C-alpha positions as CSV (number, residue, x, y, z in Angstrom):
1,M,41.2,4.8,-0.3
2,T,40.6,4.3,3.4
3,G,38.7,1.3,4.6
4,P,34.9,1.2,5.2
5,E,33.4,2.5,8.4
6,R,32.4,-0.5,10.5
7,F,29.0,-1.0,12.3
8,Q,27.5,-3.9,14.1
9,N,24.3,-3.4,12.2
10,V,23.5,-1.8,8.8
11,V,19.9,-1.3,7.8
12,L,19.4,-0.6,4.1
13,G,16.0,1.1,3.9
14,G,14.4,3.0,6.7
15,G,10.7,2.0,6.2
16,E,8.5,0.4,8.8
17,A,10.5,-2.7,9.6
18,G,13.9,-1.1,9.0
19,K,13.4,1.8,11.3
20,Y,12.1,-0.3,14.2
21,I,14.9,-2.8,14.0
22,A,17.4,0.2,13.9
23,W,15.8,1.9,16.9
24,E,15.6,-1.4,18.9
25,L,19.3,-2.3,18.3
26,A,20.5,1.3,19.0
27,R,18.5,1.3,22.2
28,S,20.2,-1.9,23.3
29,G,23.6,-0.2,23.0
30,Q,24.7,-1.5,19.6
31,R,26.1,0.7,16.8
32,V,23.7,1.0,13.9
33,A,23.8,2.6,10.5
34,V,20.6,3.3,8.5
35,V,20.8,4.1,4.8
36,E,17.6,5.6,3.3
37,K,17.2,6.8,-0.3
38,G,14.9,9.7,0.4
39,L,11.8,9.0,2.5
40,I,12.6,9.6,6.1
41,G,10.4,7.2,8.0
42,G,9.6,5.2,4.9
43,S,6.7,5.3,2.4
44,C,3.9,5.0,5.0
45,P,4.2,8.5,6.5
46,N,5.4,10.1,3.3
47,I,3.6,8.8,0.2
48,A,1.4,5.9,1.0
49,C,-0.7,4.9,4.1
50,L,-1.1,8.0,6.0
51,P,-1.2,10.6,3.2
52,S,-3.7,8.5,1.3
53,K,-5.9,8.2,4.4
54,N,-5.6,11.9,5.0
55,M,-6.8,12.6,1.5
56,I,-9.6,9.9,1.8
57,H,-10.8,11.6,4.9
58,N,-10.9,14.9,3.2
59,A,-13.0,13.3,0.4
60,K,-15.4,12.0,3.0
61,V,-15.8,15.5,4.5
62,V,-16.6,16.7,0.9
63,E,-19.2,14.0,0.7
64,F,-20.8,15.1,3.9
65,V,-21.0,18.7,2.7
66,R,-22.4,17.5,-0.6
67,H,-25.3,15.8,1.3
68,A,-25.6,18.4,4.0
69,A,-29.3,18.7,3.4
70,A,-29.8,15.1,4.5
71,F,-28.5,16.2,7.9
72,G,-30.8,19.2,8.1
73,L,-28.1,21.7,7.1
74,R,-28.7,24.5,4.7
75,I,-25.4,25.8,3.2
76,G,-24.7,28.2,0.4
77,P,-22.5,27.6,-2.6
78,W,-19.1,26.0,-1.9
79,T,-16.0,25.0,-3.9
80,L,-13.3,22.5,-3.4
81,D,-9.7,23.9,-2.9
82,M,-7.3,21.1,-3.9
83,A,-4.4,23.2,-2.8
84,G,-5.9,23.3,0.6
85,V,-6.4,19.6,0.6
86,Q,-2.7,19.2,-0.2
87,Q,-1.7,21.7,2.4
88,R,-3.5,19.8,5.2
89,K,-1.8,16.6,4.0
90,R,1.7,18.2,3.8
91,E,1.5,19.6,7.2
92,M,0.8,16.2,8.6
93,V,3.7,14.6,6.6
94,D,6.1,17.4,7.8
95,G,5.1,16.7,11.4
96,L,5.7,13.0,10.9
97,I,9.1,13.5,9.3
98,A,10.1,15.7,12.2
99,I,9.2,12.9,14.6
100,H,11.3,10.4,12.7
101,K,14.3,12.7,12.4
102,A,14.3,13.0,16.2
103,R,14.2,9.3,16.7
104,F,16.9,8.7,14.1
105,A,19.1,11.1,16.2
106,A,19.3,8.4,19.0
107,N,22.7,7.6,20.5
108,G,24.6,4.9,18.6
109,L,22.6,5.4,15.4
110,E,24.0,7.1,12.3
111,F,21.5,8.0,9.5
112,F,22.7,8.2,5.9
113,L,20.4,9.9,3.4
114,G,21.4,8.6,0.0
115,E,21.5,5.6,-2.4
116,G,23.1,2.5,-1.1
117,R,24.7,-0.2,-3.3
118,F,26.5,-3.4,-2.3
119,V,30.1,-3.6,-3.4
120,G,30.9,-6.7,-1.3
121,S,29.2,-9.3,0.8
122,K,28.5,-6.9,3.7
123,T,29.8,-3.7,2.4
124,I,27.6,-0.9,1.1
125,E,28.7,2.2,-0.8
126,V,26.4,5.2,-0.1
127,R,26.1,8.0,-2.6
128,Q,24.8,10.7,-0.3
129,T,22.1,13.1,-1.3
130,Q,24.1,16.1,-0.2
131,G,27.2,15.0,-2.1
132,G,30.0,12.7,-1.4
133,T,30.4,8.9,-1.0
134,R,30.7,6.8,2.1
135,R,31.5,3.2,2.4
136,I,30.1,1.2,5.3
137,E,30.4,-2.4,6.5
138,G,28.1,-4.3,8.9
139,E,28.4,-7.5,10.9
140,R,24.7,-7.9,10.2
141,I,22.7,-6.5,7.4
142,Y,18.9,-5.8,7.3
143,L,17.2,-5.2,4.0
144,N,14.0,-3.1,4.0
145,L,13.9,-2.1,0.4
146,G,10.2,-1.7,-0.3
147,T,8.5,-1.7,-3.7
148,H,7.3,0.8,-6.3
149,A,4.3,1.0,-8.6
150,A,4.5,-1.4,-11.6
151,I,4.0,0.1,-15.0
152,P,2.6,-2.7,-17.3
153,D,4.0,-3.2,-20.8
154,I,1.2,-1.6,-22.7
155,R,1.8,0.3,-25.9
156,G,1.9,4.0,-25.3
157,L,1.5,3.8,-21.5
158,S,5.0,4.9,-20.4
159,G,4.9,7.8,-23.0
160,A,1.6,8.9,-21.5
161,A,3.4,9.9,-18.3
162,P,0.7,8.2,-16.1
163,L,0.1,9.0,-12.5
164,T,0.9,6.5,-9.8
165,H,-0.5,6.9,-6.3
166,V,2.6,9.0,-5.5
167,E,1.8,11.7,-8.0
168,A,-2.0,11.4,-7.5
169,L,-1.5,12.3,-3.8
170,E,0.3,15.5,-4.9
171,L,-2.3,16.9,-7.3
172,E,-3.3,20.5,-6.6
173,R,-5.9,20.4,-9.4
174,L,-8.9,18.2,-9.9
175,P,-8.8,15.9,-12.9
176,A,-11.8,16.3,-15.1
177,H,-12.0,12.6,-15.9
178,L,-9.6,10.2,-14.1
179,V,-9.1,6.8,-15.8
180,V,-7.8,4.2,-13.3
181,L,-6.0,1.2,-14.6
182,G,-6.5,-1.5,-11.9
183,G,-9.3,-2.5,-9.6
184,G,-7.3,-3.5,-6.6
185,Y,-6.8,-1.8,-3.2
186,T,-4.9,1.3,-4.4
187,G,-7.0,1.9,-7.5
188,L,-10.3,1.6,-5.7
189,E,-9.3,3.9,-2.8
190,M,-8.0,6.6,-5.2
191,A,-11.0,6.2,-7.5
192,Q,-13.6,6.8,-4.8
193,A,-11.7,9.7,-3.3
194,F,-11.4,11.6,-6.6
195,R,-15.0,10.9,-7.4
196,R,-16.0,12.5,-4.2
197,F,-13.8,15.5,-4.9
198,G,-15.8,15.9,-8.1
199,S,-13.9,14.1,-10.9
200,R,-15.6,11.8,-13.3
201,V,-13.9,8.4,-12.7
202,T,-13.6,5.3,-14.8
203,V,-12.0,2.1,-13.4
204,I,-10.7,-0.5,-15.8
205,E,-10.0,-4.0,-14.5
206,Q,-8.9,-7.1,-16.5
207,A,-10.4,-9.6,-14.1
208,P,-14.1,-10.5,-14.0
209,Q,-14.6,-8.5,-10.8
210,L,-13.3,-5.6,-8.8
211,A,-10.9,-6.6,-6.0
212,P,-10.1,-9.9,-7.7
213,R,-8.8,-11.6,-4.5
214,E,-12.0,-11.0,-2.6
215,D,-15.0,-13.3,-2.4
216,P,-17.6,-12.6,-5.2
217,D,-20.2,-11.2,-2.9
218,V,-17.7,-8.7,-1.5
219,A,-16.8,-7.7,-5.0
220,E,-20.5,-7.3,-5.9
221,A,-21.0,-5.1,-2.9
222,I,-18.1,-2.9,-3.9
223,S,-19.4,-2.6,-7.4
224,A,-22.8,-1.6,-6.1
225,I,-21.3,1.0,-3.9
226,F,-19.2,2.4,-6.8
227,A,-22.3,2.5,-9.1
228,D,-24.2,4.4,-6.4
229,D,-21.2,6.8,-6.2
230,G,-21.3,7.3,-10.0
231,I,-18.1,5.6,-10.8
232,D,-17.9,3.8,-14.1
233,V,-16.4,0.3,-14.0
234,I,-15.3,-1.8,-16.9
235,L,-14.4,-5.4,-16.2
236,E,-12.7,-8.2,-18.2
237,A,-10.9,-5.5,-20.2
238,A,-7.7,-6.0,-22.2
239,I,-5.9,-2.7,-22.9
240,D,-4.5,-2.6,-26.5
241,A,-2.9,0.9,-26.5
242,I,-2.9,4.3,-24.9
243,D,-2.6,7.6,-26.7
244,G,-2.0,11.1,-25.4
245,R,-0.6,12.4,-22.2
246,S,-1.9,12.3,-18.7
247,G,-2.9,15.7,-17.4
248,D,-3.9,16.8,-20.9
249,Q,-5.9,14.2,-22.8
250,V,-5.6,10.4,-22.9
251,R,-7.4,7.8,-24.8
252,V,-7.4,4.1,-23.7
253,R,-8.2,1.6,-26.4
254,L,-9.4,-1.7,-25.0
255,R,-11.2,-5.0,-25.8
256,T,-14.1,-6.2,-23.7
257,L,-16.6,-9.1,-23.9
258,A,-18.9,-6.6,-25.6
259,G,-16.3,-5.6,-28.2
260,E,-13.7,-2.9,-28.7
261,R,-14.1,0.4,-26.8
262,E,-12.3,3.7,-26.4
263,I,-12.2,5.7,-23.2
264,D,-11.3,9.4,-23.3
265,G,-10.0,11.0,-20.1
266,S,-8.0,13.9,-18.8
267,D,-5.7,11.9,-16.5
268,L,-4.5,8.4,-16.2
269,L,-3.7,6.6,-12.9
270,V,-1.8,3.3,-12.9
271,A,-2.6,1.0,-10.0
272,A,-1.6,-2.4,-11.4
273,G,0.5,-3.9,-8.7
274,R,4.0,-3.4,-7.2
275,T,7.6,-4.2,-8.2
276,P,10.3,-4.8,-5.5
277,N,13.2,-2.4,-5.3
278,T,15.8,-5.1,-5.7
279,H,17.5,-4.3,-9.0
280,G,20.6,-2.2,-9.5
281,I,21.8,-2.3,-5.9
282,G,24.3,-5.1,-6.1
283,L,22.4,-7.8,-4.2
284,E,24.3,-10.4,-6.2
285,S,27.6,-9.1,-4.7
286,A,26.1,-9.7,-1.3
287,G,25.1,-13.3,-2.1
288,V,21.4,-12.4,-1.7
289,A,19.2,-14.5,-4.1
290,L,15.9,-13.4,-5.6
291,D,12.9,-15.4,-6.6
292,S,11.2,-15.5,-10.0
293,R,9.3,-12.3,-9.3
294,S,12.5,-10.4,-8.1
295,Y,11.5,-10.6,-4.4
296,I,14.2,-11.5,-2.0
297,K,14.2,-15.2,-1.1
298,V,13.7,-15.7,2.7
299,N,12.9,-18.5,5.0
300,E,10.2,-18.3,7.7
301,R,12.6,-16.4,10.0
302,L,13.2,-13.9,7.2
303,E,16.8,-14.9,6.7
304,T,18.1,-14.5,3.2
305,T,20.5,-16.8,1.3
306,A,23.4,-14.8,2.7
307,P,24.5,-15.4,6.3
308,E,23.7,-12.7,8.8
309,V,21.5,-10.9,6.2
310,W,17.7,-10.5,6.7
311,A,15.0,-9.1,4.5
312,M,11.8,-7.5,5.8
313,G,8.6,-6.0,4.5
314,E,7.5,-5.9,0.9
315,C,10.8,-6.7,-0.7
316,A,10.7,-10.0,1.0
317,G,7.3,-10.8,-0.5
318,S,5.4,-10.1,2.7
319,P,1.8,-8.9,2.3
320,Q,1.8,-5.2,1.5
321,F,0.6,-3.7,4.7
322,T,2.4,-1.6,7.3
323,H,1.2,-3.8,10.1
324,V,2.8,-6.8,8.4
325,A,6.1,-5.0,8.0
326,Y,6.0,-4.3,11.7
327,D,5.4,-7.9,12.4
328,D,8.4,-8.8,10.2
329,F,10.4,-6.6,12.5
330,R,9.2,-8.5,15.5
331,V,10.1,-11.8,13.9
332,V,13.7,-10.7,13.3
333,R,14.0,-9.0,16.7
334,D,12.7,-12.0,18.6
335,N,15.0,-14.5,16.8
336,L,18.0,-12.2,17.4
337,S,17.1,-12.3,21.1
338,G,16.9,-16.1,21.1
339,R,13.1,-16.2,21.2
340,P,12.0,-18.4,18.2
341,R,9.3,-16.7,16.1
342,T,8.4,-17.3,12.4
343,T,6.1,-16.0,9.7
344,R,4.5,-19.4,9.4
345,D,0.7,-19.5,9.8
346,R,0.4,-15.9,11.0
347,L,-3.1,-14.5,10.8
348,I,-3.1,-11.3,8.8
349,P,-5.9,-8.7,8.7
350,Y,-6.5,-7.1,5.4
351,C,-8.1,-3.7,5.0
352,M,-9.2,-1.4,2.1
353,F,-10.0,2.2,2.9
354,I,-12.9,2.7,0.6
355,D,-16.1,3.9,2.2
356,P,-17.6,1.8,3.7
357,E,-14.3,0.3,4.6
358,L,-13.5,-3.3,3.8
359,G,-11.9,-5.4,6.5
360,R,-11.2,-9.2,6.5
361,V,-9.3,-11.8,8.3
362,G,-9.0,-15.6,7.8
363,L,-10.0,-17.8,4.9
364,G,-12.1,-16.5,2.1
365,E,-15.3,-18.4,1.2
366,V,-14.0,-19.4,-2.2
367,E,-10.8,-20.8,-0.7
368,A,-12.6,-22.6,2.1
369,K,-14.9,-24.4,-0.4
370,R,-11.9,-25.2,-2.6
371,R,-10.3,-26.9,0.4
372,G,-13.5,-28.9,0.9
373,I,-14.4,-27.3,4.3
374,A,-18.0,-27.7,5.3
375,L,-19.3,-24.2,6.1
376,R,-22.0,-22.3,7.7
377,V,-22.1,-18.6,6.6
378,A,-23.5,-16.0,9.0
379,R,-24.4,-12.8,7.1
380,L,-25.8,-9.5,8.3
381,P,-26.6,-6.5,6.1
382,M,-25.6,-3.2,7.6
383,S,-29.1,-2.0,7.2
384,S,-30.0,-4.3,10.1
385,V,-27.4,-2.6,12.4
386,L,-29.1,0.1,14.4
387,R,-26.0,2.3,14.8
388,A,-25.6,2.2,11.0
389,R,-29.2,3.3,10.6
390,T,-28.7,6.2,13.0
391,T,-25.7,7.5,11.0
392,G,-27.3,6.8,7.7
393,E,-24.4,4.5,6.6
394,T,-26.2,1.3,5.8
395,R,-24.3,0.2,2.7
396,G,-22.4,-3.1,2.9
397,F,-22.6,-6.2,5.1
398,M,-20.8,-8.4,7.6
399,K,-20.3,-12.1,7.3
400,A,-18.5,-14.8,9.2
401,L,-17.5,-18.3,8.0
402,I,-18.0,-21.0,10.6
403,D,-16.8,-24.6,10.4
404,A,-19.9,-26.7,10.2
405,R,-18.4,-29.5,12.3
406,S,-16.5,-27.6,15.0
407,D,-18.3,-24.3,15.1
408,R,-14.9,-22.6,14.9
409,I,-14.9,-19.2,13.2
410,L,-12.7,-19.5,10.1
411,A,-13.0,-15.9,8.9
412,S,-14.8,-12.7,9.1
413,R,-15.5,-10.0,6.5
414,C,-16.9,-6.5,7.0
415,S,-17.8,-4.1,4.2
416,A,-19.1,-1.4,6.5
417,P,-18.1,1.8,8.3
418,A,-15.2,1.3,10.7
419,P,-16.1,1.3,14.4
420,E,-15.2,4.4,16.5
421,R,-11.6,4.3,17.8
């Protein structure tokens, strides 16, 4: 067997951080190889951020049509065409893939579409999608492996063939009754979108509130918005078992504070967290250690336990946002260039694309009080914002946390329509 092809840089995973480090290094004249399993450009333009926002916007248009009379419009009977919804999304995705293919064709960059697995410390065997195997070696390795939807160990769940966000974003039919397992970011975004399309929707969450990581007043506002939208919410629920098959008929048996319940639905969507794509690719052969949750161990410069190997994005335990993955790229890029930069104490904006959208940055009120910080809380209902009154979008509120001693703003929260951009 001939020896491996040698590159200065090998990037395993072409998502947000991976593609930008590859483009940056290739532009500087270095030889770069990118190995991507299947999503050209990563999950964001293919199956996550942008497709979901495309679908969410479609759902908002449907909501406007449904309430056209409130805007002085008289329209006749109309129907939803889910195939048309999907066509609009796929055209967008196809265009984004074409853009990424063009950028990966840069001088000095070789793109491998296929599954990569370590067979040595810096050697990766690539089983190419179109057939054949290549073996490549890098002086430096960059891991951008991403995550996938976690399927909890619940009796009957895997056999029910549940939807994850990936399959939900491909539906060309409208579920009669969508049951969503999980009241976090993904579950809430999908729940509201499908409700607006016309599905009956039930959200089941094991915590005492929706969006468990948010302040209680934020969670209460979301619950009120969902109630207004006609979405059923069941909190503090432990799921015992699931019967049936998603897409046909499913039954969720659960225990709540009020006793045992059974929820019958047509489709089941699992939105119960993420699992890193770190197993089965030979990371142990590369000397790359994992933590107790199977994320790659990194320091504040995103260096792994193996020399000249970095990990970026969700597989490194970074917050699961595209803008954070991009900042991970900047951390690695700057350190390679001799400009010290770390992930320590970076201020990360969080956003949830329900309607009204939720945005926050800085400390939560619960966390600030836990730390013993004396606070003043400034709060403004959106009904007091004149622009919101003109558009009729007055649900939600804004608040800011202010240090009572220094008057320093510690955080801001906004559950309100996004500003024009």
